[in-house]
ZAMARGU-364532 format. One line per field, with one value per residue (C-alpha): residue number from 1; x, y, z; chain. Coordinates in nm, 3 decimals, decimal comma. Example, Ala and Ser with C-alpha at 12.3 -4.5 7.8 and 13.67 -1.06 7.14 Angstrom:
! ZAMARGU-364532
resi: (1 / 2)
c1: (1,230 / 1,367)
c2: (-0,450 / -0,106)
c3: (0,780 / 0,714)
chain: (A / A)
***
This chain:
! ZAMARGU-364532
resi: (1 / 2 / 3 / 4 / 5 / 6 / 7 / 8 / 9 / 10 / 11 / 12 / 13 / 14 / 15 / 16 / 17 / 18 / 19 / 20 / 21 / 22 / 23 / 24 / 25 / 26 / 27 / 28 / 29 / 30 / 31 / 32 / 33 / 34 / 35 / 36 / 37 / 38 / 39 / 40 / 41 / 42 / 43 / 44 / 45 / 46 / 47 / 48 / 49 / 50 / 51 / 52 / 53 / 54 / 55 / 56 / 57 / 58 / 59 / 60 / 61 / 62 / 63 / 64 / 65 / 66 / 67 / 68 / 69 / 70 / 71 / 72 / 73 / 74 / 75 / 76 / 77 / 78 / 79 / 80 / 81 / 82 / 83 / 84 / 85 / 86 / 87 / 88 / 89 / 90 / 91 / 92 / 93 / 94 / 95 / 96 / 97 / 98 / 99 / 100 / 101 / 102 / 103 / 104 / 105 / 106 / 107 / 108 / 109 / 110 / 111 / 112 / 113 / 114 / 115 / 116 / 117 / 118 / 119 / 120 / 121 / 122 / 123 / 124 / 125 / 126 / 127 / 128 / 129 / 130 / 131 / 132 / 133 / 134 / 135 / 136 / 137 / 138 / 139 / 140 / 141 / 142 / 143 / 144 / 145 / 146 / 147 / 148 / 149 / 150 / 151 / 152 / 153 / 154 / 155 / 156 / 157 / 158 / 159 / 160 / 161 / 162 / 163 / 164 / 165 / 166 / 167 / 168 / 169 / 170 / 171 / 172 / 173 / 174 / 175 / 176 / 177 / 178 / 179 / 180 / 181 / 182 / 183 / 184 / 185 / 186 / 187 / 188 / 189 / 190 / 191 / 192 / 193 / 194 / 195 / 196 / 197 / 198 / 199 / 200 / 201 / 202 / 203 / 204 / 205 / 206 / 207 / 208 / 209 / 210 / 211 / 212 / 213 / 214 / 215 / 216 / 217 / 218 / 219 / 220 / 221 / 222 / 223 / 224 / 225 / 226 / 227 / 228 / 229 / 230 / 231 / 232 / 233 / 234 / 235 / 236 / 237 / 238 / 239 / 240 / 241 / 242 / 243 / 244 / 245 / 246 / 247 / 248 / 249 / 250 / 251 / 252 / 253 / 254 / 255 / 256 / 257 / 258 / 259 / 260 / 261 / 262 / 263 / 264 / 265 / 266 / 267 / 268 / 269 / 270 / 271 / 272 / 273 / 274 / 275 / 276 / 277 / 278 / 279 / 280 / 281 / 282 / 283 / 284 / 285 / 286 / 287 / 288 / 289 / 290 / 291 / 292 / 293 / 294 / 295 / 296 / 297 / 298 / 299 / 300 / 301 / 302 / 303 / 304 / 305 / 306 / 307 / 308 / 309 / 310 / 311 / 312 / 313 / 314 / 315 / 316 / 317 / 318 / 319 / 320 / 321 / 322 / 323 / 324 / 325 / 326 / 327 / 328 / 329 / 330 / 331 / 332 / 333 / 334 / 335 / 336 / 337 / 338 / 339 / 340 / 341 / 342 / 343)
c1: (-1,333 / -1,038 / -0,833 / -0,533 / -0,297 / -0,074 / 0,251 / 0,321 / 0,587 / 0,683 / 0,548 / 0,241 / 0,220 / 0,311 / 0,011 / -0,244 / -0,163 / -0,332 / -0,632 / -0,679 / -0,681 / -0,885 / -1,161 / -1,127 / -1,015 / -0,793 / -0,537 / -0,249 / 0,024 / 0,156 / 0,507 / 0,438 / 0,227 / -0,142 / -0,137 / -0,237 / 0,064 / -0,036 / -0,407 / -0,429 / -0,321 / -0,641 / -0,852 / -1,002 / -1,023 / -1,355 / -1,146 / -0,800 / -0,632 / -0,422 / -0,177 / -0,084 / 0,112 / -0,091 / -0,266 / -0,619 / -0,706 / -1,020 / -0,874 / -0,735 / -1,093 / -1,273 / -1,001 / -1,075 / -1,461 / -1,421 / -1,198 / -1,493 / -1,337 / -1,621 / -1,456 / -1,117 / -0,995 / -0,737 / -0,510 / -0,457 / -0,655 / -0,627 / -0,779 / -0,653 / -0,492 / -0,838 / -1,049 / -1,389 / -1,614 / -1,511 / -1,579 / -1,945 / -2,210 / -1,922 / -1,706 / -1,722 / -1,417 / -1,323 / -1,059 / -0,891 / -0,953 / -0,789 / -0,510 / -0,312 / -0,290 / -0,045 / 0,218 / 0,203 / 0,186 / 0,468 / 0,686 / 0,625 / 0,744 / 1,048 / 1,145 / 1,119 / 1,327 / 1,576 / 1,645 / 1,600 / 1,874 / 2,096 / 2,054 / 2,128 / 2,450 / 2,548 / 2,484 / 2,714 / 2,997 / 2,997 / 3,027 / 3,342 / 3,449 / 3,379 / 3,281 / 3,286 / 2,962 / 3,021 / 2,705 / 2,468 / 2,323 / 1,938 / 1,623 / 1,397 / 1,067 / 0,903 / 0,711 / 0,751 / 0,411 / 0,321 / 0,080 / -0,125 / -0,315 / -0,563 / -0,742 / -0,849 / -0,736 / -0,359 / -0,357 / -0,527 / -0,260 / 0,009 / -0,156 / -0,137 / 0,214 / 0,311 / 0,113 / 0,289 / 0,619 / 0,475 / 0,448 / 0,166 / -0,072 / -0,256 / -0,496 / -0,662 / -0,900 / -1,132 / -1,415 / -1,316 / -1,460 / -1,348 / -1,439 / -1,142 / -0,864 / -0,736 / -0,856 / -0,735 / -0,687 / -0,400 / -0,251 / -0,224 / -0,070 / 0,189 / 0,283 / 0,282 / 0,428 / 0,774 / 0,704 / 0,410 / 0,301 / 0,036 / -0,204 / -0,486 / -0,566 / -0,474 / -0,747 / -0,786 / -0,819 / -0,515 / -0,276 / 0,030 / -0,108 / 0,268 / 0,396 / 0,589 / 0,312 / 0,233 / 0,627 / 0,645 / 0,395 / 0,605 / 0,845 / 1,207 / 1,383 / 1,039 / 1,021 / 0,797 / 0,679 / 0,491 / 0,383 / 0,022 / 0,068 / 0,366 / 0,136 / 0,051 / 0,399 / 0,523 / 0,880 / 1,037 / 0,881 / 1,001 / 1,375 / 1,367 / 1,253 / 1,541 / 1,831 / 1,679 / 1,749 / 1,381 / 1,253 / 1,506 / 1,434 / 1,212 / 1,115 / 0,944 / 0,800 / 0,632 / 0,740 / 0,521 / 0,711 / 0,758 / 0,550 / 0,824 / 1,094 / 0,957 / 0,945 / 1,218 / 1,578 / 1,742 / 2,078 / 2,228 / 2,045 / 2,117 / 1,820 / 1,677 / 1,473 / 1,691 / 1,472 / 1,480 / 1,828 / 1,899 / 1,662 / 1,847 / 2,180 / 2,052 / 2,195 / 1,859 / 1,631 / 1,542 / 1,357 / 1,205 / 1,049 / 0,640 / 0,733 / 0,527 / 0,252 / 0,510 / 0,454 / 0,328 / 0,004 / -0,081 / -0,001 / -0,233 / -0,508 / -0,491 / -0,518 / -0,797 / -0,982 / -0,929 / -1,029 / -1,342 / -1,415 / -1,397 / -1,613 / -1,884 / -1,863 / -1,885 / -2,171 / -2,357 / -2,400 / -2,626 / -2,391 / -2,010 / -1,899 / -1,555 / -1,700 / -1,618 / -1,739 / -1,746 / -2,080 / -1,965 / -2,044 / -2,327 / -2,625 / -2,862 / -2,766 / -2,530 / -2,711 / -2,496 / -2,626 / -2,962 / -2,783 / -2,791 / -2,515 / -2,371 / -2,494)
c2: (1,089 / 0,880 / 0,742 / 0,494 / 0,550 / 0,283 / 0,233 / 0,602 / 0,789 / 1,156 / 1,234 / 1,114 / 1,321 / 1,638 / 1,595 / 1,463 / 1,703 / 2,006 / 1,839 / 1,658 / 1,962 / 2,171 / 1,912 / 1,824 / 1,471 / 1,317 / 1,135 / 0,879 / 0,764 / 0,432 / 0,365 / -0,022 / -0,193 / -0,321 / -0,674 / -0,951 / -0,852 / -0,503 / -0,493 / -0,452 / -0,107 / -0,027 / -0,053 / 0,282 / 0,397 / 0,435 / 0,402 / 0,292 / 0,447 / 0,194 / 0,175 / -0,092 / -0,332 / -0,359 / -0,704 / -0,681 / -1,037 / -1,218 / -1,253 / -0,871 / -0,781 / -0,980 / -0,816 / -0,468 / -0,530 / -0,646 / -0,354 / -0,118 / -0,038 / 0,031 / 0,184 / 0,127 / 0,425 / 0,320 / 0,607 / 0,419 / 0,278 / -0,096 / -0,302 / -0,643 / -0,663 / -0,623 / -0,891 / -0,692 / -0,999 / -1,037 / -0,664 / -0,698 / -0,621 / -0,506 / -0,246 / -0,008 / 0,022 / 0,333 / 0,409 / 0,687 / 0,579 / 0,849 / 1,060 / 1,150 / 0,923 / 1,146 / 1,068 / 0,679 / 0,694 / 0,949 / 0,729 / 0,431 / 0,609 / 0,739 / 0,391 / 0,278 / 0,569 / 0,546 / 0,166 / 0,219 / 0,474 / 0,348 / 0,686 / 0,563 / 0,383 / 0,697 / 0,912 / 0,675 / 0,677 / 1,048 / 1,118 / 0,897 / 1,117 / 0,786 / 0,964 / 0,639 / 0,562 / 0,190 / -0,018 / 0,293 / 0,237 / 0,225 / 0,229 / 0,495 / 0,513 / 0,653 / 0,387 / 0,142 / -0,078 / -0,052 / -0,263 / -0,146 / -0,369 / -0,170 / 0,134 / 0,314 / 0,652 / 0,571 / 0,367 / 0,642 / 0,880 / 0,651 / 0,596 / 0,987 / 0,975 / 0,690 / 0,898 / 1,185 / 0,958 / 0,849 / 0,503 / 0,267 / 0,155 / -0,166 / -0,190 / -0,480 / -0,414 / -0,678 / -0,405 / -0,175 / 0,178 / 0,388 / 0,349 / 0,564 / 0,318 / 0,012 / -0,285 / -0,611 / -0,960 / -1,045 / -1,294 / -1,015 / -0,777 / -1,052 / -1,135 / -0,785 / -0,529 / -0,419 / -0,296 / -0,399 / -0,203 / -0,333 / -0,062 / -0,330 / -0,405 / -0,729 / -0,988 / -1,350 / -1,332 / -1,125 / -1,276 / -1,382 / -1,248 / -1,242 / -1,604 / -1,868 / -1,914 / -1,541 / -1,476 / -1,764 / -1,585 / -1,245 / -1,106 / -1,143 / -0,840 / -0,747 / -0,473 / -0,516 / -0,246 / -0,297 / 0,009 / -0,143 / -0,439 / -0,666 / -0,998 / -0,946 / -1,069 / -1,418 / -1,300 / -1,633 / -1,672 / -1,311 / -1,373 / -1,698 / -1,475 / -1,249 / -1,517 / -1,681 / -1,348 / -1,336 / -1,044 / -0,736 / -0,540 / -0,525 / -0,199 / -0,250 / -0,006 / -0,319 / -0,654 / -0,959 / -1,014 / -0,636 / -0,606 / -0,653 / -0,486 / -0,171 / 0,157 / 0,039 / 0,092 / -0,254 / -0,171 / -0,289 / -0,617 / -0,931 / -1,023 / -1,331 / -1,305 / -1,472 / -1,372 / -1,032 / -1,009 / -1,179 / -0,931 / -0,620 / -0,777 / -0,787 / -0,487 / -0,473 / -0,440 / -0,117 / -0,137 / 0,136 / 0,069 / 0,153 / 0,521 / 0,594 / 0,768 / 0,998 / 1,337 / 1,650 / 1,663 / 1,306 / 1,319 / 1,615 / 1,440 / 1,153 / 1,332 / 1,533 / 1,241 / 1,041 / 1,308 / 1,350 / 0,994 / 1,010 / 1,273 / 1,112 / 0,799 / 1,001 / 1,232 / 0,913 / 1,029 / 0,784 / 0,706 / 0,789 / 0,650 / 0,547 / 0,306 / -0,068 / -0,410 / -0,753 / -0,694 / -0,394 / -0,401 / -0,696 / -0,480 / -0,731 / -0,718 / -0,405 / -0,147 / 0,107 / 0,060 / 0,174 / 0,494 / 0,327 / 0,229 / -0,107 / -0,193)
c3: (2,248 / 2,365 / 2,055 / 2,092 / 1,798 / 1,729 / 1,522 / 1,574 / 1,412 / 1,459 / 1,127 / 1,246 / 1,514 / 1,331 / 1,105 / 1,346 / 1,634 / 1,458 / 1,366 / 1,719 / 1,874 / 1,638 / 1,662 / 2,025 / 2,019 / 2,284 / 2,123 / 2,316 / 2,081 / 2,105 / 1,934 / 1,902 / 1,656 / 1,771 / 1,800 / 2,045 / 2,236 / 2,256 / 2,269 / 2,644 / 2,593 / 2,460 / 2,805 / 2,863 / 2,518 / 2,273 / 1,969 / 1,784 / 1,495 / 1,295 / 1,037 / 0,738 / 0,936 / 1,276 / 1,308 / 1,392 / 1,369 / 1,515 / 1,845 / 1,852 / 1,746 / 2,044 / 2,279 / 2,163 / 2,196 / 2,557 / 2,630 / 2,520 / 2,187 / 1,929 / 1,640 / 1,434 / 1,220 / 0,964 / 0,828 / 0,493 / 0,224 / 0,256 / 0,509 / 0,433 / 0,798 / 0,942 / 0,990 / 0,884 / 0,942 / 1,289 / 1,337 / 1,208 / 1,471 / 1,695 / 1,598 / 1,302 / 1,065 / 0,859 / 0,617 / 0,396 / 0,050 / -0,122 / 0,063 / -0,234 / -0,531 / -0,685 / -0,419 / -0,464 / -0,843 / -0,843 / -0,605 / -0,828 / -1,139 / -0,968 / -0,854 / -1,194 / -1,328 / -1,046 / -1,168 / -1,516 / -1,537 / -1,244 / -1,071 / -0,731 / -0,871 / -1,048 / -0,718 / -0,525 / -0,768 / -0,832 / -0,435 / -0,469 / -0,765 / -0,994 / -1,314 / -1,530 / -1,740 / -1,736 / -1,629 / -1,631 / -1,950 / -1,949 / -2,153 / -2,342 / -2,178 / -2,481 / -2,701 / -2,416 / -2,289 / -1,948 / -1,787 / -1,498 / -1,304 / -1,090 / -1,228 / -0,934 / -0,819 / -0,784 / -1,108 / -1,340 / -1,182 / -1,283 / -1,614 / -1,699 / -1,566 / -1,825 / -2,096 / -2,044 / -2,135 / -2,443 / -2,333 / -2,463 / -2,177 / -2,122 / -1,820 / -1,626 / -1,340 / -1,182 / -1,219 / -1,545 / -1,458 / -1,741 / -2,120 / -2,220 / -2,068 / -2,268 / -2,085 / -2,167 / -2,010 / -1,727 / -1,983 / -2,242 / -1,973 / -1,901 / -2,245 / -2,400 / -2,115 / -2,074 / -1,744 / -1,496 / -1,224 / -0,942 / -0,791 / -0,694 / -0,308 / -0,173 / -0,171 / -0,155 / -0,546 / -0,603 / -0,357 / -0,517 / -0,845 / -0,956 / -0,912 / -1,125 / -1,365 / -1,417 / -1,462 / -1,710 / -1,957 / -1,897 / -2,172 / -2,104 / -1,931 / -1,777 / -1,508 / -1,229 / -0,986 / -0,665 / -0,424 / -0,323 / -0,113 / -0,075 / -0,078 / -0,442 / -0,535 / -0,442 / -0,340 / -0,396 / -0,733 / -0,813 / -0,703 / -0,920 / -1,178 / -1,166 / -1,100 / -1,404 / -1,608 / -1,693 / -1,510 / -1,589 / -1,276 / -0,979 / -0,817 / -0,468 / -0,208 / -0,026 / 0,060 / 0,202 / 0,508 / 0,578 / 0,890 / 1,150 / 0,954 / 0,755 / 0,930 / 1,181 / 1,194 / 1,152 / 1,066 / 1,366 / 1,358 / 1,190 / 0,926 / 0,917 / 0,602 / 0,319 / 0,062 / 0,126 / 0,179 / -0,173 / -0,322 / -0,178 / -0,291 / -0,660 / -0,846 / -1,070 / -0,740 / -0,579 / -0,249 / -0,031 / 0,297 / 0,208 / 0,175 / -0,124 / 0,072 / 0,264 / 0,137 / 0,323 / 0,127 / 0,195 / 0,576 / 0,587 / 0,391 / 0,631 / 0,919 / 0,790 / 0,688 / 0,992 / 1,224 / 1,007 / 1,031 / 1,405 / 1,427 / 1,193 / 1,428 / 1,750 / 1,617 / 1,532 / 1,169 / 0,958 / 0,657 / 0,623 / 0,254 / 0,424 / 0,672 / 0,533 / 0,628 / 0,483 / 0,315 / 0,144 / -0,216 / -0,183 / -0,289 / -0,169 / 0,206 / 0,213 / 0,426 / 0,315 / -0,037 / 0,125 / 0,271 / 0,641 / 0,894 / 0,848 / 1,170)
chain: (A / A / A / A / A / A / A / A / A / A / A / A / A / A / A / A / A / A / A / A / A / A / A / A / A / A / A / A / A / A / A / A / A / A / A / A / A / A / A / A / A / A / A / A / A / A / A / A / A / A / A / A / A / A / A / A / A / A / A / A / A / A / A / A / A / A / A / A / A / A / A / A / A / A / A / A / A / A / A / A / A / A / A / A / A / A / A / A / A / A / A / A / A / A / A / A / A / A / A / A / A / A / A / A / A / A / A / A / A / A / A / A / A / A / A / A / A / A / A / A / A / A / A / A / A / A / A / A / A / A / A / A / A / A / A / A / A / A / A / A / A / A / A / A / A / A / A / A / A / A / A / A / A / A / A / A / A / A / A / A / A / A / A / A / A / A / A / A / A / A / A / A / A / A / A / A / A / A / A / A / A / A / A / A / A / A / A / A / A / A / A / A / A / A / A / A / A / A / A / A / A / A / A / A / A / A / A / A / A / A / A / A / A / A / A / A / A / A / A / A / A / A / A / A / A / A / A / A / A / A / A / A / A / A / A / A / A / A / A / A / A / A / A / A / A / A / A / A / A / A / A / A / A / A / A / A / A / A / A / A / A / A / A / A / A / A / A / A / A / A / A / A / A / A / A / A / A / A / A / A / A / A / A / A / A / A / A / A / A / A / A / A / A / A / A / A / A / A / A / A / A / A / A / A / A / A / A / A / A / A / A / A / A / A / A / A / A / A / A / A / A / A / A / A / A / A / A / A / A / A / A / A / A / A / A / A / A / A / A / A / A / A / A)
***
């Protein structure tokens, strides 16, 4: 089993080497992302392992298939960067649906708390022996209303954290799954929430869920948290909401145009993304570079599940719940619903 591993970082190797050796999987690590410029590197490999910013569009999928690749193993939950329709009948696609929902939910709350109580600013001040409290006033979290959009594993973990702080929680999900949660409409989330946290996948329906129209419905001073996918937010609309003083703060671990920026050291480069530059410059915006998943426990779970997916495919197991295709969820045509392989 020869796997081409793309967008590799040292923390990936540390976690995967243990499981790859234990399960007799041959891995070759490539630092570049997988895209049309690097797909030629996959010749001679049985499968590829990709991450969130690899670009697996139809052209890349066709080239992978020509090169003999028969499986894509995503070491993440989201798959919006893969043309799964182009994969059908050619290349099987697997993901890691739940590596550590606690890691992402905890990071979301950490971002909000840091921004709310100006922890990052206080840290920088005291390192310069400036012990003034001016400009560091935050807000109590107890009693505030938080709107959680997306109530999967991560969303539910975040809800539990919020309840621990004594917050009122409103929820929205296109497919409500828990009768104990206080589900409501998106409009009510926008109108009543002091804080809105996004925990839903990026789809055609959720793209730019936060836009100029939804921002217009929000409370003045609302805080927005996004640790899911950058495309959920129209960044230009977000920036305008901040400069218009409608949005009180933004806590972002993802950004719509992050693919060529995040996970890399760009400190010696001139930034060409004016929207991101302005967001970073705002005193009420805190941005991390898609690190919410980055805990030891999550990395170990990702490596474990991904290598299990690899073994499942090469051992020709009939059904793996982690396999995805464009027909998943459509009961009348989805073979997996009938306990069969997708194709």
